[in-house]
Structure formats: structure tokens, C-alpha cells
N, CA and C atoms as a LAMMPS dump frame, in Angstrom:
ITEM: TIMESTEP
0
ITEM: NUMBER OF ATOMS
468
ITEM: BOX BOUNDS ff ff ff
-5.0000000000000000e+02 5.0000000000000000e+02
-5.0000000000000000e+02 5.0000000000000000e+02
-5.0000000000000000e+02 5.0000000000000000e+02
ITEM: ATOMS id mol type element x y z
1 1 1 N 118.61 -337.389 223.953
2 1 2 C 117.579 -336.447 223.882
3 1 3 C 116.561 -336.76 224.997
4 2 1 N 116.158 -335.805 225.756
5 2 2 C 115.265 -336.043 226.935
6 2 3 C 113.857 -335.547 226.546
7 3 1 N 112.914 -336.429 226.655
8 3 2 C 111.53 -336.064 226.335
9 3 3 C 110.669 -335.899 227.617
10 4 1 N 111.376 -335.686 228.726
11 4 2 C 110.671 -335.621 229.989
12 4 3 C 109.651 -334.461 230.033
13 5 1 N 109.942 -333.365 229.375
14 5 2 C 109.025 -332.222 229.367
15 5 3 C 107.726 -332.569 228.641
16 6 1 N 107.69 -333.592 227.813
17 6 2 C 106.469 -333.958 227.098
18 6 3 C 105.479 -334.734 227.993
19 7 1 N 106.005 -335.318 229.048
20 7 2 C 105.15 -336.119 229.955
21 7 3 C 104.661 -335.36 231.143
22 8 1 N 105.162 -334.12 231.354
23 8 2 C 104.642 -333.326 232.423
24 8 3 C 103.726 -332.303 231.77
25 9 1 N 102.522 -332.192 232.312
26 9 2 C 101.52 -331.297 231.697
27 9 3 C 100.914 -330.405 232.77
28 10 1 N 100.36 -329.299 232.342
29 10 2 C 99.618 -328.467 233.222
30 10 3 C 98.164 -328.845 233.086
31 11 1 N 97.436 -328.815 234.221
32 11 2 C 96.036 -329.157 234.17
33 11 3 C 95.181 -327.941 234.535
34 12 1 N 93.924 -328.01 234.198
35 12 2 C 92.991 -326.918 234.487
36 12 3 C 91.999 -327.35 235.583
37 13 1 N 91.648 -326.382 236.411
38 13 2 C 90.609 -326.607 237.435
39 13 3 C 89.236 -326.805 236.754
40 14 1 N 88.478 -327.753 237.243
41 14 2 C 87.178 -328.023 236.634
42 14 3 C 86.194 -326.871 236.928
43 15 1 N 86.335 -326.262 238.14
44 15 2 C 85.342 -325.27 238.526
45 15 3 C 85.413 -323.986 237.694
46 16 1 N 86.629 -323.462 237.466
47 16 2 C 86.729 -322.193 236.737
48 16 3 C 87.585 -322.261 235.498
49 17 1 N 88.244 -323.404 235.203
50 17 2 C 88.987 -323.517 233.972
51 17 3 C 90.393 -322.897 233.997
52 18 1 N 90.841 -322.425 235.109
53 18 2 C 92.204 -321.786 235.22
54 18 3 C 93.235 -322.842 235.298
55 19 1 N 94.421 -322.54 234.72
56 19 2 C 95.557 -323.443 234.82
57 19 3 C 96.063 -323.574 236.23
58 20 1 N 96.453 -324.755 236.606
59 20 2 C 97.014 -324.979 237.947
60 20 3 C 98.544 -324.71 237.804
61 21 1 N 99.13 -324.152 238.845
62 21 2 C 100.54 -323.715 238.811
63 21 3 C 101.499 -324.898 238.576
64 22 1 N 101.326 -325.993 239.301
65 22 2 C 102.255 -327.078 239.193
66 22 3 C 101.964 -327.961 238.001
67 23 1 N 103.048 -328.547 237.45
68 23 2 C 102.921 -329.543 236.369
69 23 3 C 102.724 -330.891 236.976
70 24 1 N 102.011 -331.798 236.248
71 24 2 C 101.741 -333.13 236.729
72 24 3 C 102.196 -334.117 235.643
73 25 1 N 102.77 -335.223 236.066
74 25 2 C 103.197 -336.244 235.14
75 25 3 C 101.931 -337.013 234.659
76 26 1 N 101.94 -337.387 233.396
77 26 2 C 100.74 -337.942 232.813
78 26 3 C 100.393 -339.325 233.447
79 27 1 N 101.347 -340.003 234.014
80 27 2 C 101.083 -341.27 234.727
81 27 3 C 100.15 -341.033 235.974
82 28 1 N 100.159 -339.814 236.501
83 28 2 C 99.381 -339.503 237.702
84 28 3 C 97.902 -339.157 237.371
85 29 1 N 97.601 -338.97 236.102
86 29 2 C 96.253 -338.579 235.714
87 29 3 C 95.387 -339.788 235.528
88 30 1 N 94.137 -339.658 235.755
89 30 2 C 93.152 -340.691 235.544
90 30 3 C 92.537 -340.514 234.165
91 31 1 N 92.265 -341.629 233.523
92 31 2 C 91.639 -341.579 232.21
93 31 3 C 90.151 -341.122 232.423
94 32 1 N 89.674 -340.292 231.543
95 32 2 C 88.345 -339.831 231.671
96 32 3 C 87.77 -339.416 230.349
97 33 1 N 86.508 -339.156 230.348
98 33 2 C 85.815 -338.765 229.126
99 33 3 C 84.856 -337.643 229.467
100 34 1 N 84.886 -336.612 228.756
101 34 2 C 83.941 -335.502 229.007
102 34 3 C 82.741 -335.651 228.114
103 35 1 N 81.645 -335.761 228.772
104 35 2 C 80.33 -335.962 228.05
105 35 3 C 79.795 -334.551 227.73
106 36 1 N 79.719 -334.208 226.462
107 36 2 C 79.285 -332.874 226.087
108 36 3 C 77.771 -332.747 226.078
109 37 1 N 77.049 -333.886 225.926
110 37 2 C 75.594 -333.781 225.866
111 37 3 C 74.936 -333.855 227.227
112 38 1 N 75.728 -334.048 228.304
113 38 2 C 75.151 -334.094 229.668
114 38 3 C 75.181 -332.72 230.254
115 39 1 N 74.18 -332.348 230.999
116 39 2 C 74.232 -331.075 231.737
117 39 3 C 75.268 -331.152 232.843
118 40 1 N 75.964 -330.052 233.073
119 40 2 C 77.013 -330.065 234.102
120 40 3 C 76.497 -330.14 235.547
121 41 1 N 75.405 -329.41 235.793
122 41 2 C 74.772 -329.426 237.137
123 41 3 C 73.339 -329.832 236.984
124 42 1 N 73.048 -331.099 236.844
125 42 2 C 71.636 -331.485 236.694
126 42 3 C 70.822 -331.242 237.959
127 43 1 N 69.58 -330.895 237.764
128 43 2 C 68.671 -330.648 238.905
129 43 3 C 68.273 -331.995 239.452
130 44 1 N 68.175 -332.108 240.739
131 44 2 C 67.742 -333.4 241.276
132 44 3 C 66.296 -333.639 240.919
133 45 1 N 65.904 -334.917 240.787
134 45 2 C 64.489 -335.189 240.433
135 45 3 C 63.557 -334.725 241.576
136 46 1 N 62.387 -334.288 241.253
137 46 2 C 61.468 -333.882 242.314
138 46 3 C 61.053 -335.116 243.168
139 47 1 N 60.838 -334.847 244.452
140 47 2 C 60.473 -335.886 245.376
141 47 3 C 58.998 -336.191 245.258
142 48 1 N 58.621 -336.968 244.258
143 48 2 C 57.246 -337.288 244.032
144 48 3 C 57.086 -338.796 244.021
145 49 1 N 56.134 -339.252 244.838
146 49 2 C 55.83 -340.684 244.902
147 49 3 C 54.853 -341.048 243.822
148 50 1 N 55.298 -341.748 242.829
149 50 2 C 54.432 -342.041 241.635
150 50 3 C 53.444 -343.126 241.911
151 51 1 N 53.639 -343.931 243.001
152 51 2 C 52.752 -345.04 243.215
153 51 3 C 51.372 -344.609 243.701
154 52 1 N 51.36 -343.888 244.739
155 52 2 C 50.064 -343.354 245.266
156 52 3 C 50.328 -342.185 246.172
157 53 1 N 49.342 -341.328 246.354
158 53 2 C 49.576 -340.188 247.211
159 53 3 C 49.679 -340.613 248.702
160 54 1 N 50.403 -339.824 249.463
161 54 2 C 50.617 -340.153 250.862
162 54 3 C 49.39 -339.975 251.685
163 55 1 N 48.525 -338.988 251.35
164 55 2 C 47.324 -338.718 252.101
165 55 3 C 46.165 -338.908 251.198
166 56 1 N 45.221 -339.75 251.643
167 56 2 C 44.024 -339.998 250.847
168 56 3 C 42.931 -338.982 251.226
169 57 1 N 42.162 -338.603 250.222
170 57 2 C 41.017 -337.743 250.485
171 57 3 C 39.934 -338.596 251.144
172 58 1 N 38.983 -337.99 251.822
173 58 2 C 37.906 -338.72 252.533
174 58 3 C 37.1 -339.568 251.556
175 59 1 N 36.853 -339.1 250.369
176 59 2 C 36.093 -339.909 249.431
177 59 3 C 36.885 -341.064 248.821
178 60 1 N 38.209 -341.049 248.971
179 60 2 C 39.049 -342.113 248.445
180 60 3 C 39.242 -343.265 249.441
181 61 1 N 38.849 -343.106 250.698
182 61 2 C 39.041 -344.141 251.704
183 61 3 C 37.969 -345.247 251.471
184 62 1 N 38.425 -346.482 251.361
185 62 2 C 37.443 -347.572 251.118
186 62 3 C 36.521 -347.747 252.282
187 63 1 N 35.243 -348.273 252.06
188 63 2 C 34.306 -348.357 253.129
189 63 3 C 34.656 -349.398 254.171
190 64 1 N 35.455 -350.409 253.821
191 64 2 C 35.834 -351.466 254.79
192 64 3 C 37.155 -351.094 255.519
193 65 1 N 37.61 -349.878 255.416
194 65 2 C 38.841 -349.459 256.048
195 65 3 C 38.681 -349.431 257.567
196 66 1 N 39.603 -350.02 258.317
197 66 2 C 39.563 -350.079 259.797
198 66 3 C 40.596 -349.089 260.327
199 67 1 N 40.166 -348.207 261.205
200 67 2 C 41.068 -347.224 261.808
201 67 3 C 41.549 -347.827 263.117
202 68 1 N 42.833 -348.122 263.169
203 68 2 C 43.425 -348.77 264.378
204 68 3 C 43.834 -347.775 265.454
205 69 1 N 43.62 -346.485 265.205
206 69 2 C 44.052 -345.526 266.237
207 69 3 C 43.135 -345.516 267.406
208 70 1 N 41.881 -345.927 267.229
209 70 2 C 40.958 -345.946 268.362
210 70 3 C 41 -347.304 269.053
211 71 1 N 41.532 -347.377 270.263
212 71 2 C 41.612 -348.639 271.018
213 71 3 C 40.551 -348.637 272.062
214 72 1 N 39.75 -349.698 272.163
215 72 2 C 38.729 -349.756 273.172
216 72 3 C 39.372 -349.766 274.577
217 73 1 N 38.644 -349.173 275.563
218 73 2 C 39.16 -349.113 276.903
219 73 3 C 39.251 -350.506 277.485
220 74 1 N 40.315 -350.701 278.294
221 74 2 C 40.498 -351.994 278.984
222 74 3 C 41.369 -352.962 278.219
223 75 1 N 41.505 -352.757 276.935
224 75 2 C 42.389 -353.634 276.128
225 75 3 C 43.855 -353.397 276.425
226 76 1 N 44.225 -352.124 276.675
227 76 2 C 45.646 -351.819 276.891
228 76 3 C 46.136 -352.388 278.216
229 77 1 N 45.238 -352.733 279.153
230 77 2 C 45.666 -353.248 280.435
231 77 3 C 46.078 -354.743 280.335
232 78 1 N 45.6 -355.426 279.29
233 78 2 C 45.895 -356.843 279.144
234 78 3 C 47.178 -357.032 278.355
235 79 1 N 48.15 -357.721 278.931
236 79 2 C 49.389 -357.929 278.222
237 79 3 C 49.285 -359.118 277.245
238 80 1 N 50.14 -359.148 276.304
239 80 2 C 50.097 -360.211 275.294
240 80 3 C 50.68 -361.492 275.845
241 81 1 N 51.406 -361.466 276.938
242 81 2 C 51.939 -362.676 277.536
243 81 3 C 50.88 -363.523 278.227
244 82 1 N 49.713 -362.929 278.517
245 82 2 C 48.677 -363.678 279.195
246 82 3 C 47.977 -364.613 278.218
247 83 1 N 48.132 -364.449 276.964
248 83 2 C 47.504 -365.313 275.985
249 83 3 C 48.304 -366.631 275.873
250 84 1 N 47.661 -367.786 276.16
251 84 2 C 48.394 -369.013 276.079
252 84 3 C 48.835 -369.392 274.679
253 85 1 N 48.116 -368.928 273.654
254 85 2 C 48.534 -369.221 272.303
255 85 3 C 49.884 -368.56 271.971
256 86 1 N 50.101 -367.364 272.437
257 86 2 C 51.363 -366.654 272.175
258 86 3 C 52.547 -367.396 272.841
259 87 1 N 52.301 -367.961 274.042
260 87 2 C 53.344 -368.682 274.726
261 87 3 C 53.773 -369.941 273.927
262 88 1 N 52.833 -370.663 273.437
263 88 2 C 53.135 -371.899 272.678
264 88 3 C 53.826 -371.571 271.392
265 89 1 N 53.43 -370.439 270.762
266 89 2 C 54.028 -370.058 269.477
267 89 3 C 55.495 -369.635 269.748
268 90 1 N 55.73 -368.82 270.792
269 90 2 C 57.07 -368.354 271.06
270 90 3 C 57.989 -369.498 271.437
271 91 1 N 57.48 -370.502 272.141
272 91 2 C 58.309 -371.659 272.471
273 91 3 C 58.668 -372.473 271.224
274 92 1 N 57.692 -372.575 270.3
275 92 2 C 57.926 -373.328 269.106
276 92 3 C 58.926 -372.576 268.197
277 93 1 N 58.863 -371.252 268.141
278 93 2 C 59.677 -370.48 267.252
279 93 3 C 61.144 -370.428 267.681
280 94 1 N 61.374 -370.596 269.008
281 94 2 C 62.729 -370.401 269.508
282 94 3 C 63.291 -371.628 270.15
283 95 1 N 63.116 -372.768 269.594
284 95 2 C 63.711 -373.992 270.091
285 95 3 C 65.166 -374.03 269.615
286 96 1 N 66.008 -374.493 270.542
287 96 2 C 67.439 -374.536 270.271
288 96 3 C 67.779 -375.913 269.592
289 97 1 N 68.479 -375.819 268.463
290 97 2 C 68.925 -377.022 267.771
291 97 3 C 70.208 -377.511 268.373
292 98 1 N 71.182 -376.646 268.518
293 98 2 C 72.461 -376.986 269.147
294 98 3 C 73.2 -375.769 269.653
295 99 1 N 74.116 -375.985 270.505
296 99 2 C 74.938 -374.902 271.045
297 99 3 C 76.299 -375.033 270.384
298 100 1 N 76.76 -373.998 269.749
299 100 2 C 77.912 -374.008 268.885
300 100 3 C 79.196 -373.617 269.655
301 101 1 N 79.147 -372.528 270.379
302 101 2 C 80.337 -371.936 271.044
303 101 3 C 79.915 -371.313 272.358
304 102 1 N 80.948 -370.888 273.129
305 102 2 C 80.707 -370.162 274.361
306 102 3 C 81.736 -369.077 274.46
307 103 1 N 81.388 -368.011 275.211
308 103 2 C 82.377 -366.961 275.495
309 103 3 C 82.015 -366.357 276.86
310 104 1 N 83.011 -365.785 277.501
311 104 2 C 82.85 -365.168 278.855
312 104 3 C 83.135 -363.697 278.708
313 105 1 N 82.075 -362.887 278.903
314 105 2 C 82.184 -361.451 278.726
315 105 3 C 81.573 -360.78 279.949
316 106 1 N 82.307 -359.876 280.566
317 106 2 C 81.891 -359.098 281.766
318 106 3 C 81.313 -359.995 282.829
319 107 1 N 81.96 -361.119 283.089
320 107 2 C 81.526 -361.964 284.194
321 107 3 C 80.319 -362.843 283.92
322 108 1 N 79.93 -362.924 282.634
323 108 2 C 78.81 -363.777 282.267
324 108 3 C 79.129 -364.666 281.102
325 109 1 N 78.56 -365.879 281.078
326 109 2 C 78.788 -366.777 279.96
327 109 3 C 77.692 -366.523 278.916
328 110 1 N 78.148 -366.502 277.645
329 110 2 C 77.236 -366.382 276.539
330 110 3 C 77.471 -367.595 275.613
331 111 1 N 76.367 -368.07 275.028
332 111 2 C 76.469 -369.257 274.196
333 111 3 C 75.928 -368.931 272.783
334 112 1 N 76.689 -369.395 271.771
335 112 2 C 76.249 -369.219 270.376
336 112 3 C 75.273 -370.293 270.08
337 113 1 N 74.04 -369.926 269.721
338 113 2 C 72.948 -370.896 269.597
339 113 3 C 72.516 -370.996 268.124
340 114 1 N 72.315 -372.221 267.674
341 114 2 C 71.752 -372.494 266.376
342 114 3 C 70.314 -372.819 266.643
343 115 1 N 69.386 -372.02 266.052
344 115 2 C 67.938 -372.161 266.28
345 115 3 C 67.359 -373.232 265.363
346 116 1 N 66.414 -373.974 265.893
347 116 2 C 65.745 -374.997 265.107
348 116 3 C 64.877 -374.4 264.016
349 117 1 N 64.968 -374.97 262.822
350 117 2 C 64.18 -374.488 261.634
351 117 3 C 64.65 -373.107 261.119
352 118 1 N 65.809 -372.658 261.5
353 118 2 C 66.398 -371.401 261.007
354 118 3 C 67.762 -371.724 260.435
355 119 1 N 68.226 -370.932 259.442
356 119 2 C 69.529 -371.172 258.902
357 119 3 C 70.617 -370.52 259.748
358 120 1 N 71.863 -370.72 259.392
359 120 2 C 72.97 -370.284 260.243
360 120 3 C 73.113 -368.779 260.322
361 121 1 N 72.507 -368.026 259.388
362 121 2 C 72.588 -366.548 259.441
363 121 3 C 71.84 -366.025 260.662
364 122 1 N 70.935 -366.817 261.266
365 122 2 C 70.165 -366.391 262.392
366 122 3 C 70.759 -366.86 263.709
367 123 1 N 71.938 -367.443 263.699
368 123 2 C 72.597 -367.86 264.943
369 123 3 C 72.839 -366.595 265.8
370 124 1 N 72.742 -366.733 267.115
371 124 2 C 72.906 -365.539 267.95
372 124 3 C 73.549 -365.98 269.269
373 125 1 N 74.099 -364.974 269.937
374 125 2 C 74.65 -365.159 271.263
375 125 3 C 73.551 -364.939 272.328
376 126 1 N 73.427 -365.923 273.23
377 126 2 C 72.412 -365.917 274.246
378 126 3 C 73.093 -366.032 275.622
379 127 1 N 72.656 -365.204 276.551
380 127 2 C 73.211 -365.276 277.908
381 127 3 C 72.707 -366.539 278.594
382 128 1 N 73.5 -367.062 279.49
383 128 2 C 73.16 -368.337 280.189
384 128 3 C 71.803 -368.226 280.849
385 129 1 N 71.524 -367.072 281.477
386 129 2 C 70.249 -366.937 282.214
387 129 3 C 69.031 -366.997 281.288
388 130 1 N 69.207 -366.684 279.992
389 130 2 C 68.09 -366.667 279.056
390 130 3 C 67.826 -368.03 278.466
391 131 1 N 68.646 -369.057 278.727
392 131 2 C 68.432 -370.353 278.173
393 131 3 C 67.304 -371.056 278.962
394 132 1 N 66.596 -371.992 278.362
395 132 2 C 65.545 -372.732 279.063
396 132 3 C 66.252 -373.835 279.919
397 133 1 N 65.495 -374.534 280.746
398 133 2 C 66.071 -375.486 281.709
399 133 3 C 66.761 -376.612 280.995
400 134 1 N 66.216 -377.086 279.861
401 134 2 C 66.828 -378.181 279.144
402 134 3 C 68.219 -377.8 278.637
403 135 1 N 68.317 -376.599 278.111
404 135 2 C 69.619 -376.102 277.572
405 135 3 C 70.586 -375.87 278.744
406 136 1 N 70.103 -375.346 279.856
407 136 2 C 70.977 -375.108 281.013
408 136 3 C 71.599 -376.43 281.52
409 137 1 N 70.727 -377.488 281.508
410 137 2 C 71.216 -378.827 281.961
411 137 3 C 72.283 -379.3 280.998
412 138 1 N 72.038 -379.16 279.71
413 138 2 C 72.972 -379.62 278.665
414 138 3 C 74.311 -378.829 278.806
415 139 1 N 74.197 -377.531 279.018
416 139 2 C 75.399 -376.682 279.176
417 139 3 C 76.192 -377.091 280.395
418 140 1 N 75.509 -377.333 281.506
419 140 2 C 76.218 -377.727 282.683
420 140 3 C 76.922 -379.056 282.528
421 141 1 N 76.291 -379.989 281.804
422 141 2 C 76.945 -381.307 281.602
423 141 3 C 78.071 -381.24 280.569
424 142 1 N 77.952 -380.43 279.549
425 142 2 C 78.857 -380.401 278.476
426 142 3 C 79.753 -379.153 278.371
427 143 1 N 79.825 -378.399 279.437
428 143 2 C 80.464 -377.108 279.442
429 143 3 C 81.933 -377.177 278.957
430 144 1 N 82.664 -378.181 279.363
431 144 2 C 84.074 -378.262 278.982
432 144 3 C 84.284 -378.742 277.542
433 145 1 N 83.219 -379.34 276.933
434 145 2 C 83.372 -379.799 275.572
435 145 3 C 82.894 -378.784 274.517
436 146 1 N 82.187 -377.714 274.967
437 146 2 C 81.766 -376.681 274.023
438 146 3 C 82.964 -375.796 273.714
439 147 1 N 83.152 -375.532 272.442
440 147 2 C 84.3 -374.698 272.007
441 147 3 C 84.16 -373.283 272.596
442 148 1 N 85.32 -372.736 272.943
443 148 2 C 85.334 -371.353 273.495
444 148 3 C 85.723 -370.41 272.367
445 149 1 N 85.045 -369.296 272.3
446 149 2 C 85.327 -368.274 271.309
447 149 3 C 86.651 -367.657 271.687
448 150 1 N 87.636 -367.652 270.789
449 150 2 C 88.993 -367.196 271.147
450 150 3 C 89.052 -365.726 271.435
451 151 1 N 88.096 -364.955 270.988
452 151 2 C 88.169 -363.486 271.181
453 151 3 C 87.638 -363.083 272.543
454 152 1 N 86.969 -364.006 273.263
455 152 2 C 86.443 -363.612 274.568
456 152 3 C 87.578 -363.549 275.565
457 153 1 N 87.417 -362.61 276.515
458 153 2 C 88.419 -362.394 277.53
459 153 3 C 87.826 -362.636 278.911
460 154 1 N 88.444 -363.442 279.702
461 154 2 C 87.933 -363.704 281.008
462 154 3 C 88.392 -362.62 281.951
463 155 1 N 87.43 -362.173 282.764
464 155 2 C 87.72 -361.109 283.776
465 155 3 C 87.441 -361.709 285.111
466 156 1 N 88.429 -361.709 285.983
467 156 2 C 88.259 -362.257 287.36
468 156 3 C 87.803 -361.187 288.285
């Protein structure tokens, strides 16, 4: 006795409820559950920011509020690199702890750098020209001992 006809079923379209012409084996169906208490087409929630309004009224602005849109004349001509404090901070922030790998891309050497006081997720590829003099000297002395990234391709 063949029970094959019991395992092939007709299914209905979700959109209009009409029967589909072809029969489908029950193994091809996904298990599901129809929630009767849920609305079929729920409305999206309104785009309302509950924390605070985007635009403050004039009377809601605190008296110590500073408006940064007005820049005094002459300040925009001064670059931030002229400040010696910024130079010392940037040097301190970007000290190289060690050079991990090297690769040759488009005729330039790039080095994988581990930054001092940063974890390994912040390692980055730096072009040879962007290294400081101490790193360049180290790279020149130890170039053959630094591991090469296998994915890099040399172009002559």
C-alpha cells in the first residue's frame, strides 16, 4: 500500500489564500505557527525622539550655552599644526611598539605596525614614507627578517 499521496499537500498563498497549483512534499515545508492575536500588517512606530526635542525653543536654551558657529576673524588662518602641544601629543599617541609584517603593493613597501599602548585591534598598515626616522632605520637594518605578508604581490 502506497501512502505517498498523504505526504504531498497543496499549499495556499499567504497574500490571497488561493491554492497553489503544484503539490509540495511535507519535508519541503518549514515549521511555523500562525499568531492569531498579532495584526497582519502592523503600522510602523512613529519617528518620535522620546529623549528630547531636536530643536530647542529660545527660552529653553541655557544661559551658559556657547554658540560655536561664530568664529572670530583671524583664527581660521592659524593651523593646528603650529601648536607645539599638538605635536608632542601626536608623537606620544602614535609611537610604534614593533613592526609585525611587510608587504609590497603597487611598487611601495607597507609595514604592519603595532602601536604602543594600543591593543592588536588597532594594528595598521603604514607606508614606508610615513614611518619616522627611527623606524626607517630599524626597517632598513631588519628588512630581511620581517615576515612578508603572503597575499602581497610584487610588481616589477
